[in-house]
N, CA, C and O atoms as a MOPAC input file, in Angstrom:
PM7 MOZYME 1SCF
protein

 N     14.01000 1    12.09500 1   -26.59900 1
 C     15.26200 1    12.04100 1   -25.88000 1
 C     15.52400 1    13.42600 1   -25.30200 1
 O     15.38700 1    14.44000 1   -25.98600 1
 N     15.90300 1    13.44500 1   -24.03200 1
 C     16.20700 1    14.69500 1   -23.33300 1
 C     17.69300 1    14.69300 1   -23.00100 1
 O     18.17500 1    13.82000 1   -22.28000 1
 N     18.41600 1    15.67900 1   -23.53300 1
 C     19.86700 1    15.73800 1   -23.37200 1
 C     20.34700 1    16.82000 1   -22.41000 1
 O     21.55100 1    16.93000 1   -22.17500 1
 N     19.45900 1    17.60900 1   -21.85800 1
 C     19.84500 1    18.71500 1   -20.98100 1
 C     19.17000 1    18.57000 1   -19.62500 1
 O     18.07400 1    18.02000 1   -19.51500 1
 N     19.83600 1    19.06700 1   -18.60700 1
 C     19.31700 1    18.97300 1   -17.25000 1
 C     18.24600 1    20.00700 1   -16.95900 1
 O     18.05900 1    20.95500 1   -17.72100 1
 N     17.54500 1    19.81700 1   -15.85300 1
 C     16.53400 1    20.79300 1   -15.45200 1
 C     17.20600 1    22.05200 1   -14.92000 1
 O     18.32000 1    21.99900 1   -14.39800 1
 N     16.52900 1    23.16800 1   -15.05600 1
 C     16.94500 1    24.44800 1   -14.46700 1
 C     18.15800 1    25.07900 1   -15.13500 1
 O     18.50900 1    26.20500 1   -14.78100 1
 N     18.81700 1    24.41900 1   -16.08100 1
 C     19.97700 1    25.01500 1   -16.73800 1
 C     19.73200 1    25.25200 1   -18.22000 1
 O     20.50800 1    25.95500 1   -18.86800 1
 N     18.68600 1    24.69000 1   -18.75700 1
 C     18.42500 1    24.76100 1   -20.18400 1
 C     16.92900 1    24.54500 1   -20.38200 1
 O     16.29300 1    23.84900 1   -19.59100 1
 N     16.37800 1    25.12100 1   -21.40500 1
 C     14.93900 1    25.01500 1   -21.66100 1
 C     14.52300 1    23.64800 1   -22.19700 1
 O     13.33100 1    23.34400 1   -22.24100 1
 N     15.47300 1    22.83000 1   -22.60100 1
 C     15.16000 1    21.56200 1   -23.26300 1
 C     14.27600 1    20.64600 1   -22.42200 1
 O     13.35900 1    20.01900 1   -22.95200 1
 N     14.53600 1    20.56300 1   -21.13500 1
 C     13.74200 1    19.68400 1   -20.27900 1
 C     12.29600 1    20.15800 1   -20.17800 1
 O     11.36200 1    19.36300 1   -20.28500 1
 N     12.12200 1    21.45600 1   -19.97400 1
 C     10.76200 1    22.00600 1   -19.92400 1
 C     10.04200 1    21.80800 1   -21.24800 1
 O      8.87300 1    21.42300 1   -21.26900 1
 N     10.73100 1    22.06600 1   -22.35100 1
 C     10.12000 1    21.88900 1   -23.67200 1
 C      9.73700 1    20.43300 1   -23.91000 1
 O      8.66300 1    20.15300 1   -24.44400 1
 N     10.60300 1    19.50900 1   -23.51800 1
 C     10.31800 1    18.08500 1   -23.69200 1
 C      9.09900 1    17.67500 1   -22.87900 1
 O      8.22300 1    16.96800 1   -23.37700 1
 N      9.04300 1    18.11800 1   -21.63300 1
 C      7.90700 1    17.78000 1   -20.77700 1
 C      6.60000 1    18.33600 1   -21.36200 1
 O      5.60700 1    17.61600 1   -21.47000 1
 N      6.61000 1    19.61100 1   -21.73500 1
 C      5.39100 1    20.22800 1   -22.27600 1
 C      4.97700 1    19.57400 1   -23.58900 1
 O      3.78600 1    19.40700 1   -23.85000 1
 N      5.94500 1    19.20400 1   -24.41200 1
 C      5.66700 1    18.48800 1   -25.65600 1
 C      5.02600 1    17.13400 1   -25.35700 1
 O      4.01700 1    16.76700 1   -25.96000 1
 N      5.61900 1    16.40300 1   -24.42800 1
 C      5.09200 1    15.07900 1   -24.07600 1
 C      3.67400 1    15.18800 1   -23.51800 1
 O      2.78700 1    14.42400 1   -23.90000 1
 N      3.47400 1    16.12400 1   -22.63100 1
 C      2.14800 1    16.31100 1   -22.01800 1
 C      1.09500 1    16.65300 1   -23.08200 1
 O      0.00900 1    16.07300 1   -23.09200 1
 N      1.41800 1    17.58700 1   -23.96800 1
 C      0.48000 1    17.97300 1   -25.02800 1
 C      0.20400 1    16.81500 1   -25.97700 1
 O     -0.93100 1    16.61800 1   -26.41100 1
 N      1.23500 1    16.05400 1   -26.29600 1
 C      1.08700 1    14.90400 1   -27.18100 1
 C      0.13000 1    13.87800 1   -26.58400 1
 O     -0.75000 1    13.36100 1   -27.27300 1
 N      0.30800 1    13.59400 1   -25.31200 1
 C     -0.56900 1    12.63400 1   -24.62800 1
 C     -1.99900 1    13.15300 1   -24.52300 1
 O     -2.95400 1    12.39200 1   -24.67900 1
 N     -2.14500 1    14.44700 1   -24.26000 1
 C     -3.48900 1    15.03700 1   -24.16100 1
 C     -4.23100 1    14.99500 1   -25.49100 1
 O     -5.46200 1    14.98200 1   -25.51500 1
 N     -3.49100 1    14.97300 1   -26.59700 1
 C     -4.10400 1    14.87500 1   -27.93100 1
 C     -4.42100 1    13.43300 1   -28.31700 1
 O     -4.92300 1    13.18000 1   -29.41200 1
 N     -4.12800 1    12.48300 1   -27.41700 1
 C     -4.47200 1    11.09200 1   -27.66500 1
 C     -3.37600 1    10.24900 1   -28.29300 1
 O     -3.60200 1     9.08600 1   -28.62700 1
 N     -2.19800 1    10.82100 1   -28.45600 1
 C     -1.07600 1    10.05300 1   -28.99900 1
 C     -0.40300 1     9.26500 1   -27.88000 1
 O     -0.67400 1     9.49400 1   -26.70100 1
 N      0.45800 1     8.35300 1   -28.24700 1
 C      1.17100 1     7.53800 1   -27.26600 1
 C      2.64800 1     7.90800 1   -27.23000 1
 O      3.26100 1     8.20900 1   -28.25500 1
 N      3.19100 1     7.87800 1   -26.04000 1
 C      4.63400 1     7.99900 1   -25.85700 1
 C      5.04200 1     6.79000 1   -25.04300 1
 O      4.67700 1     6.65600 1   -23.87500 1
 N      5.79600 1     5.92400 1   -25.66500 1
 C      6.21700 1     4.69400 1   -24.99100 1
 C      7.34500 1     4.97500 1   -24.00500 1
 O      7.34900 1     4.45600 1   -22.88900 1
 N      8.30100 1     5.79900 1   -24.42600 1
 C      9.49000 1     5.97600 1   -23.59500 1
 C     10.08400 1     7.36400 1   -23.79900 1
 O     10.04500 1     7.92200 1   -24.89600 1
 N     10.63800 1     7.91200 1   -22.70800 1
 C     11.47700 1     9.10200 1   -22.77500 1
 C     12.85400 1     8.66300 1   -22.28200 1
 O     12.98700 1     8.10900 1   -21.19100 1
 N     13.87300 1     8.92000 1   -23.10100 1
 C     15.23200 1     8.52200 1   -22.77500 1
 C     16.02300 1     9.75700 1   -22.36600 1
 O     16.06900 1    10.74500 1   -23.09900 1
 N     16.64700 1     9.69600 1   -21.19000 1
 C     17.41800 1    10.80600 1   -20.64800 1
 C     18.90000 1    10.48700 1   -20.82100 1
 O     19.39300 1     9.46400 1   -20.34500 1
 N     19.60500 1    11.39300 1   -21.52000 1
 C     20.98600 1    11.15000 1   -21.91400 1
 C     21.82100 1    12.39500 1   -21.61000 1
 O     21.26200 1    13.47500 1   -21.41700 1
 N     23.11300 1    12.26700 1   -21.56400 1
 C     24.03800 1    13.36400 1   -21.22900 1
 C     23.57600 1    14.03300 1   -19.92800 1
 O     23.25600 1    13.33300 1   -18.96700 1
 N     23.53500 1    15.36300 1   -19.87700 1
 C     23.09200 1    16.04200 1   -18.65800 1
 C     21.59700 1    15.86300 1   -18.39500 1
 O     21.11000 1    16.20200 1   -17.31700 1
 N     20.88400 1    15.34100 1   -19.35900 1
 C     19.45800 1    15.06600 1   -19.17500 1
 C     19.17300 1    14.08600 1   -18.05600 1
 O     18.06400 1    14.05800 1   -17.52300 1
 N     20.17100 1    13.27600 1   -17.69000 1
 C     19.96700 1    12.32300 1   -16.59800 1
 C     19.69300 1    13.03700 1   -15.27700 1
 O     19.14000 1    12.44000 1   -14.35300 1
 N     20.07400 1    14.30300 1   -15.18100 1
 C     19.81700 1    15.06300 1   -13.95300 1
 C     18.33400 1    15.34500 1   -13.72700 1
 O     17.95000 1    15.79400 1   -12.64700 1
 N     17.50600 1    15.09100 1   -14.72300 1
 C     16.05900 1    15.19800 1   -14.55400 1
 C     15.50700 1    14.08600 1   -13.68100 1
 O     14.36700 1    14.16700 1   -13.22400 1
 N     16.29700 1    13.05200 1   -13.44300 1
 C     15.81200 1    11.84600 1   -12.77300 1
 C     16.15200 1    11.76500 1   -11.29100 1
 O     15.67600 1    10.85800 1   -10.60900 1
 N     16.94700 1    12.67100 1   -10.78100 1
 C     17.37800 1    12.54000 1    -9.39500 1
 C     16.36700 1    13.12300 1    -8.41300 1
 O     15.87900 1    14.24100 1    -8.58000 1
 N     16.07700 1    12.35200 1    -7.40900 1
 C     15.14000 1    12.81300 1    -6.37400 1
 C     15.81700 1    13.73500 1    -5.36800 1
 O     15.17800 1    14.19400 1    -4.42100 1
 N     17.10500 1    14.00900 1    -5.56500 1
 C     17.86100 1    14.84400 1    -4.63600 1
 C     17.70600 1    16.33700 1    -4.90200 1
 O     18.19400 1    17.15200 1    -4.11800 1
 N     17.04100 1    16.70900 1    -5.98600 1
 C     16.82100 1    18.13200 1    -6.25500 1
 C     15.73100 1    18.67900 1    -5.35300 1
 O     14.73900 1    18.00400 1    -5.07700 1
 N     15.92200 1    19.90100 1    -4.89800 1
 C     14.92500 1    20.57300 1    -4.05800 1
 C     14.76600 1    22.01200 1    -4.51900 1
 O     15.38900 1    22.91700 1    -3.96400 1
 N     13.92900 1    22.22900 1    -5.53800 1
 C     13.73200 1    23.59600 1    -6.01600 1
 C     12.96100 1    24.42100 1    -4.98400 1
 O     12.24800 1    23.86000 1    -4.15200 1
 N     13.10100 1    25.74700 1    -5.03100 1
 C     12.32500 1    26.59900 1    -4.13000 1
 C     10.82600 1    26.35800 1    -4.32700 1
 O     10.39500 1    25.92100 1    -5.39400 1
 N     10.04500 1    26.64400 1    -3.29600 1
 C      8.60100 1    26.38200 1    -3.35300 1
 C      7.90600 1    27.14900 1    -4.46400 1
 O      6.88800 1    26.69100 1    -4.98300 1
 N      8.43200 1    28.30300 1    -4.83900 1
 C      7.78400 1    29.10700 1    -5.87500 1
 C      8.27300 1    28.76000 1    -7.28600 1
 O      7.92300 1    29.44800 1    -8.24500 1
 N      9.06300 1    27.71700 1    -7.41800 1
 C      9.58100 1    27.28400 1    -8.71800 1
 C      8.94400 1    25.95500 1    -9.09900 1
 O      8.42300 1    25.24200 1    -8.24100 1
 N      8.98500 1    25.62900 1   -10.36100 1
 C      8.44500 1    24.34800 1   -10.82000 1
 C      9.37600 1    23.22200 1   -10.37800 1
 O     10.59100 1    23.40100 1   -10.28700 1
 N      8.79100 1    22.07100 1   -10.10700 1
 C      9.58700 1    20.90400 1    -9.74000 1
 C      9.63000 1    19.97900 1   -10.95300 1
 O      8.73400 1    19.16200 1   -11.16100 1
 N     10.67900 1    20.12400 1   -11.74100 1
 C     10.80200 1    19.40000 1   -13.00900 1
 C     10.78800 1    17.89200 1   -12.79400 1
 O     10.12600 1    17.16800 1   -13.53700 1
 N     11.50000 1    17.42000 1   -11.80000 1
 C     11.59200 1    15.98300 1   -11.53700 1
 C     10.22000 1    15.41300 1   -11.18700 1
 O      9.83500 1    14.36000 1   -11.69600 1
 N      9.49600 1    16.09100 1   -10.33700 1
 C      8.16200 1    15.63700 1    -9.93700 1
 C      7.20600 1    15.62400 1   -11.11700 1
 O      6.36800 1    14.72900 1   -11.22900 1
 N      7.32500 1    16.60600 1   -11.99500 1
 C      6.45400 1    16.63000 1   -13.18200 1
 C      6.68600 1    15.38700 1   -14.04200 1
 O      5.72700 1    14.76900 1   -14.50300 1
 N      7.95800 1    15.01400 1   -14.26200 1
 C      8.24400 1    13.81200 1   -15.04700 1
 C      7.69400 1    12.56400 1   -14.35800 1
 O      7.11700 1    11.69300 1   -15.01000 1
 N      7.87500 1    12.48000 1   -13.03700 1
 C      7.36800 1    11.31800 1   -12.28400 1
 C      5.86200 1    11.19200 1   -12.41800 1
 O      5.33700 1    10.09400 1   -12.60300 1
 N      5.16900 1    12.31700 1   -12.32400 1
 C      3.70400 1    12.30200 1   -12.43600 1
 C      3.26800 1    11.89800 1   -13.84100 1
 O      2.29200 1    11.16600 1   -14.00500 1
 N      3.98600 1    12.37000 1   -14.84700 1
 C      3.67000 1    11.99100 1   -16.22300 1
 C      3.79200 1    10.47900 1   -16.40100 1
 O      2.94300 1     9.85000 1   -17.03200 1
 N      4.84400 1     9.90800 1   -15.84400 1
 C      5.03700 1     8.45600 1   -15.92800 1
 C      3.90600 1     7.72000 1   -15.22100 1
 O      3.36400 1     6.74600 1   -15.74300 1
 N      3.55700 1     8.19000 1   -14.03700 1
 C      2.49700 1     7.53400 1   -13.25900 1
 C      1.14600 1     7.63600 1   -13.94900 1
 O      0.41500 1     6.64800 1   -14.03000 1
 N      0.80700 1     8.81600 1   -14.44600 1
 C     -0.51500 1     9.04900 1   -15.04400 1
 C     -0.69500 1     8.38300 1   -16.40200 1
 O     -1.80600 1     7.99200 1   -16.76200 1
 N      0.40400 1     8.25200 1   -17.16500 1
 C      0.27800 1     7.79000 1   -18.54800 1
 C      1.09100 1     6.54200 1   -18.86900 1
 O      1.10800 1     6.09600 1   -20.01600 1
 N      1.75900 1     5.98100 1   -17.88100 1
 C      2.52600 1     4.76700 1   -18.11200 1
 C      3.72800 1     4.95600 1   -19.02900 1
 O      4.13100 1     4.02800 1   -19.73000 1
 N      4.29700 1     6.15200 1   -19.02500 1
 C      5.46500 1     6.43300 1   -19.85900 1
 C      6.71000 1     5.87100 1   -19.17300 1
 O      6.92800 1     6.09300 1   -17.98200 1
 N      7.50600 1     5.15700 1   -19.92400 1
 C      8.74800 1     4.56500 1   -19.43000 1
 C      9.83400 1     5.64100 1   -19.44900 1
 O     10.21000 1     6.11500 1   -20.52100 1
 N     10.34200 1     6.03000 1   -18.28000 1
 C     11.39000 1     7.04600 1   -18.16700 1
 C     12.71900 1     6.34100 1   -17.94600 1
 O     12.97700 1     5.81900 1   -16.86200 1
 N     13.56000 1     6.32700 1   -18.97000 1
 C     14.81100 1     5.57800 1   -18.93500 1
 C     15.99300 1     6.53900 1   -18.87000 1
 O     16.09100 1     7.48900 1   -19.64700 1
 N     16.88200 1     6.26700 1   -17.93000 1
 C     18.08000 1     7.06900 1   -17.70600 1
 C     19.28300 1     6.26700 1   -18.20200 1
 O     19.45700 1     5.11100 1   -17.81500 1
 N     20.10400 1     6.86200 1   -19.04300 1
 C     21.29300 1     6.18500 1   -19.56400 1
 C     22.24900 1     5.85000 1   -18.42500 1
 O     22.63200 1     6.72700 1   -17.65100 1
 N     22.62500 1     4.60300 1   -18.32600 1
 C     23.46800 1     4.13900 1   -17.22800 1
 C     24.83400 1     4.80500 1   -17.23600 1
 O     25.31700 1     5.22000 1   -16.18200 1
 N     25.46300 1     4.91800 1   -18.38400 1
 C     26.80300 1     5.50900 1   -18.44300 1
 C     26.77500 1     6.98300 1   -18.06600 1
 O     27.61900 1     7.44300 1   -17.29700 1
 N     25.81400 1     7.72400 1   -18.60000 1
 C     25.69700 1     9.14600 1   -18.28100 1
 C     25.34100 1     9.34800 1   -16.81100 1
 O     25.82600 1    10.28500 1   -16.17700 1
 N     24.50200 1     8.47800 1   -16.27100 1
 C     24.11900 1     8.57100 1   -14.86400 1
 C     25.31100 1     8.31300 1   -13.95000 1
 O     25.53700 1     9.05300 1   -12.99300 1
 N     26.06600 1     7.27200 1   -14.24500 1
 C     27.21700 1     6.94000 1   -13.40500 1
 C     28.24900 1     8.06600 1   -13.40100 1
 O     28.84900 1     8.35600 1   -12.36600 1
 N     28.45700 1     8.69900 1   -14.55200 1
 C     29.39300 1     9.82600 1   -14.63100 1
 C     28.97600 1    10.97800 1   -13.72700 1
 O     29.81600 1    11.75300 1   -13.27100 1
 N     27.69300 1    11.08400 1   -13.47400 1
 C     27.15900 1    12.19700 1   -12.69000 1
 C     26.74700 1    11.78600 1   -11.27900 1
 O     26.10900 1    12.56100 1   -10.56700 1
 N     27.10600 1    10.58000 1   -10.87800 1
 C     26.82800 1    10.12100 1    -9.52200 1
 C     25.38200 1     9.74200 1    -9.26100 1
 O     24.95300 1     9.68500 1    -8.10800 1
 N     24.63300 1     9.48600 1   -10.31300 1
 C     23.22400 1     9.10400 1   -10.15900 1
 C     23.13700 1     7.58800 1   -10.17800 1
 O     23.57900 1     6.92900 1   -11.12000 1
 N     22.55600 1     7.05500 1    -9.11500 1
 C     22.40400 1     5.59900 1    -8.96900 1
 C     20.94200 1     5.27200 1    -8.71100 1
 O     20.12100 1     6.16800 1    -8.51100 1
 N     20.62600 1     3.99500 1    -8.71600 1
 C     19.24200 1     3.56300 1    -8.50400 1
 C     18.62600 1     4.18100 1    -7.25300 1
 O     17.46600 1     4.59200 1    -7.27000 1
 N     19.39100 1     4.24900 1    -6.17500 1
 C     18.83500 1     4.75700 1    -4.91600 1
 C     18.55800 1     6.25900 1    -4.95000 1
 O     17.86900 1     6.77500 1    -4.06900 1
 N     19.08300 1     6.97100 1    -5.95400 1
 C     18.85100 1     8.41500 1    -6.07900 1
 C     17.70300 1     8.75000 1    -7.02800 1
 O     17.31200 1     9.91200 1    -7.14300 1
 N     17.16400 1     7.74400 1    -7.70400 1
 C     16.16000 1     8.00700 1    -8.72900 1
 C     14.81600 1     8.39500 1    -8.13300 1
 O     14.37900 1     7.85200 1    -7.11900 1
 N     14.18100 1     9.34100 1    -8.78700 1
 C     12.81100 1     9.72200 1    -8.43800 1
 C     11.86300 1     8.62500 1    -8.92400 1
 O     12.22900 1     7.83600 1    -9.79600 1
 N     10.65600 1     8.56700 1    -8.37200 1
 C      9.68500 1     7.56000 1    -8.81200 1
 C      9.42400 1     7.65500 1   -10.31900 1
 O      9.33900 1     8.74600 1   -10.88300 1
 N      9.30000 1     6.49600 1   -10.94700 1
 C      8.98500 1     6.42800 1   -12.37000 1
 C     10.18900 1     6.32000 1   -13.27500 1
 O     10.04600 1     5.97000 1   -14.44600 1
 N     11.38400 1     6.61300 1   -12.76000 1
 C     12.60200 1     6.53600 1   -13.55600 1
 C     13.28200 1     5.19700 1   -13.31900 1
 O     13.14700 1     4.59200 1   -12.25600 1
 N     14.01900 1     4.74400 1   -14.33600 1
 C     14.84500 1     3.54700 1   -14.19000 1
 C     16.11200 1     3.72100 1   -15.01900 1
 O     16.11900 1     4.42800 1   -16.02700 1
 N     17.17000 1     3.07200 1   -14.58200 1
 C     18.44600 1     3.14200 1   -15.27300 1
 C     18.56600 1     1.95500 1   -16.21900 1
 O     18.26200 1     0.81900 1   -15.85500 1
 N     19.01600 1     2.23600 1   -17.44300 1
 C     19.22900 1     1.17800 1   -18.42500 1
 C     20.24700 1     1.68000 1   -19.45200 1
 O     20.81500 1     2.75900 1   -19.28800 1
 N     20.47100 1     0.91000 1   -20.48900 1
 C     21.48800 1     1.24000 1   -21.47400 1
 C     20.94300 1     1.84500 1   -22.74800 1
 O     19.73900 1     2.04700 1   -22.90500 1
 N     21.86900 1     2.13100 1   -23.65900 1
 C     21.50500 1     2.73300 1   -24.93400 1
 C     20.62600 1     1.82400 1   -25.79300 1
 O     19.97200 1     2.28800 1   -26.72600 1
 N     20.61300 1     0.55100 1   -25.48000 1
 C     19.73800 1    -0.37200 1   -26.20600 1
 C     18.28300 1     0.04100 1   -26.12000 1
 O     17.51400 1    -0.18400 1   -27.05500 1
 N     17.89800 1     0.64400 1   -25.00100 1
 C     16.51300 1     1.12000 1   -24.84900 1
 C     16.21500 1     2.26100 1   -25.81100 1
 O     15.10200 1     2.37200 1   -26.32700 1
 N     17.21300 1     3.10900 1   -26.05100 1
 C     17.04300 1     4.19900 1   -27.01600 1
 C     16.92000 1     3.63100 1   -28.42200 1
 O     16.05600 1     4.05600 1   -29.18900 1
 N     17.77200 1     2.68200 1   -28.76600 1
 C     17.73000 1     2.05800 1   -30.08800 1
 C     16.38300 1     1.37300 1   -30.30100 1
 O     15.76600 1     1.51900 1   -31.35600 1
 N     15.93500 1     0.63200 1   -29.30400 1
 C     14.64200 1    -0.04800 1   -29.40500 1
 C     13.50500 1     0.94500 1   -29.63400 1
 O     12.62000 1     0.70200 1   -30.45500 1
 N     13.53000 1     2.04500 1   -28.91900 1
 C     12.49500 1     3.07000 1   -29.09400 1
 C     12.52000 1     3.65200 1   -30.50000 1
 O     11.47300 1     3.87200 1   -31.10800 1
 N     13.72700 1     3.90000 1   -31.01500 1
 C     13.84700 1     4.43700 1   -32.35900 1
 C     13.30400 1     3.49300 1   -33.41300 1
 O     12.77400 1     3.93300 1   -34.43400 1
 N     13.43200 1     2.21400 1   -33.17400 1
 C     12.91800 1     1.21400 1   -34.11200 1
 C     11.39600 1     1.10600 1   -34.01700 1
 O     10.71500 1     1.01000 1   -35.03700 1
 N     10.87000 1     1.12100 1   -32.80600 1
 C      9.43700 1     0.89300 1   -32.59500 1
 C      8.56800 1     2.12400 1   -32.84400 1
 O      7.40900 1     2.00000 1   -33.24000 1
 N      9.12500 1     3.30300 1   -32.61400 1
 C      8.31700 1     4.52100 1   -32.68500 1
 C      8.24000 1     5.07100 1   -34.11000 1
 O      9.08100 1     4.77500 1   -34.95900 1
 N      7.21400 1     5.87300 1   -34.34100 1
 C      7.08500 1     6.57800 1   -35.61800 1
 C      8.10300 1     7.70200 1   -35.72200 1
 O      8.58800 1     8.02000 1   -36.80800 1
 N      8.42600 1     8.31100 1   -34.55800 1
 C      9.33200 1     9.44600 1   -34.53200 1
 C     10.20600 1     9.40900 1   -33.28000 1
 O      9.82300 1     8.88300 1   -32.23500 1
 N     11.38000 1     9.98200 1   -33.43000 1
 C     12.25500 1    10.21200 1   -32.28200 1
 C     12.50100 1    11.71500 1   -32.24100 1
 O     13.05000 1    12.28800 1   -33.18200 1
 N     12.09600 1    12.34200 1   -31.15700 1
 C     12.24700 1    13.78100 1   -31.00800 1
 C     13.32500 1    14.02100 1   -29.96100 1
 O     13.29200 1    13.44100 1   -28.87500 1
 N     14.28400 1    14.88400 1   -30.29900 1
 C     15.42200 1    15.14600 1   -29.42400 1
 C     15.32900 1    16.57800 1   -28.91200 1
 O     15.12400 1    17.52200 1   -29.67400 1
 N     15.48600 1    16.71000 1   -27.58900 1
 C     15.48200 1    18.02100 1   -26.93000 1
 C     16.84800 1    18.27300 1   -26.32800 1
 O     17.29800 1    17.51500 1   -25.46800 1
 N     17.51700 1    19.33300 1   -26.77100 1
 C     18.85300 1    19.67500 1   -26.27900 1
 C     19.91800 1    19.15100 1   -27.20600 1
 O     19.67300 1    18.30100 1   -28.06300 1
 N     21.11800 1    19.68600 1   -27.00800 1
 C     22.25500 1    19.31200 1   -27.85900 1
 C     22.77900 1    17.94400 1   -27.54000 1
 O     23.73300 1    17.48600 1   -28.16800 1

């Protein structure tokens, strides 16, 4: 679960690097749930400078390459003006039920950010 937005807190970068390393070691990640300000990782409206990392694109590529389900909390997204038409590729909006389901199915739930 990612609770912090890109470019304002290290949590998003740490979550991405953790997920990437986990997958490279042969483990599975079924879903990443974006909650609170973490939903800002999902908007395709961000345009970082060319010399900076593109956090949103990195998450999209991870989803495409490894089939990771990137779920954005609907309530948190709506509060921040994020709608389906603003989502970057690989992200989808859903409810907290997806987080609960992941917690039940997975061996571990790792939380990044407050």
